[in-house]
C-alpha positions as CSV (number, residue, x, y, z in Angstrom):
1,M,8.2,4.9,10.5
2,K,10.1,3.5,7.6
3,L,9.4,-0.1,6.4
4,V,10.9,-2.4,3.8
5,G,8.3,-4.0,1.5
6,N,5.8,-3.1,-1.3
7,C,2.2,-2.3,-1.4
8,L,1.0,-5.9,-1.8
9,V,3.2,-7.3,1.0
10,V,2.2,-4.6,3.5
11,A,-1.5,-4.9,2.6
12,L,-1.4,-8.7,3.1
13,A,0.4,-8.2,6.5
14,A,-2.4,-5.8,7.6
15,K,-5.0,-8.4,6.5
16,L,-3.1,-11.1,8.6
17,I,-3.0,-8.9,11.6
18,A,-6.7,-7.9,11.6
19,P,-8.5,-10.2,9.1
20,R,-12.1,-9.1,9.9
21,R,-11.3,-5.4,10.0
22,V,-9.2,-5.1,6.9
23,R,-10.3,-5.1,3.2
24,I,-7.7,-5.0,0.4
25,R,-8.4,-3.1,-2.7
26,S,-6.4,-2.8,-6.0
27,M,-6.4,0.1,-8.5
28,R,-4.3,1.4,-11.3
29,N,-2.1,4.4,-10.6
30,R,-1.3,7.2,-13.1
31,A,1.4,5.1,-14.7
32,G,-1.0,2.3,-15.3
33,R,0.5,0.0,-12.7
34,V,-1.4,-2.1,-10.2
35,H,-1.4,-0.6,-6.7
36,F,-2.8,-2.2,-3.5
37,M,-4.4,-0.3,-0.7
38,W,-6.3,-1.5,2.3
39,E,-9.1,-0.2,4.5
40,K,-9.1,-0.7,8.2
41,D,-12.4,0.2,9.9
42,G,-13.3,2.3,6.9
43,V,-10.1,4.3,6.8
44,P,-7.9,3.8,3.7
45,Y,-4.2,3.3,4.0
46,E,-1.4,2.7,1.5
47,F,2.3,1.8,1.4
48,Y,4.1,4.8,-0.2
49,T,7.6,5.3,-1.5
50,P,8.5,8.2,-3.7
51,G,9.1,7.4,-7.4
52,A,7.8,3.8,-7.2
53,S,5.1,4.3,-9.8
54,R,7.8,5.0,-12.4
55,S,10.0,2.0,-11.5
56,S,9.7,-1.5,-12.9
57,Y,7.8,-4.2,-11.0
58,L,11.1,-5.9,-10.2
59,R,12.6,-2.7,-8.7
60,N,9.4,-2.3,-6.6
61,S,9.7,-5.8,-5.1
62,L,11.3,-4.4,-1.9
63,R,11.5,-0.7,-1.2
64,V,11.9,1.4,1.8
65,G,8.7,3.4,2.3
66,E,6.0,4.3,4.8
67,I,2.4,3.6,5.6
68,R,0.2,6.6,5.1
69,R,-3.5,7.4,5.4
70,V,-5.2,8.2,2.0
71,G,-7.5,11.1,1.6
72,G,-8.5,13.8,4.0
73,S,-7.8,13.9,7.7
74,R,-10.2,12.4,10.2
């Protein structure tokens, strides 16, 4: 399912939907930019859009992307 947003907006929305089950984490990606992910019941998720790590923060303010599980399959 495609969504419009960015990693911070989608992570905050997940936290609002399930505040006790979601924990937001931040990290630096390969390009040195801040990227937000969240864990829900111990399973990590992220908002992903191709090429976003090479775009400016302003261009990343709203992008069409998707939520995906990070790491191996469970």
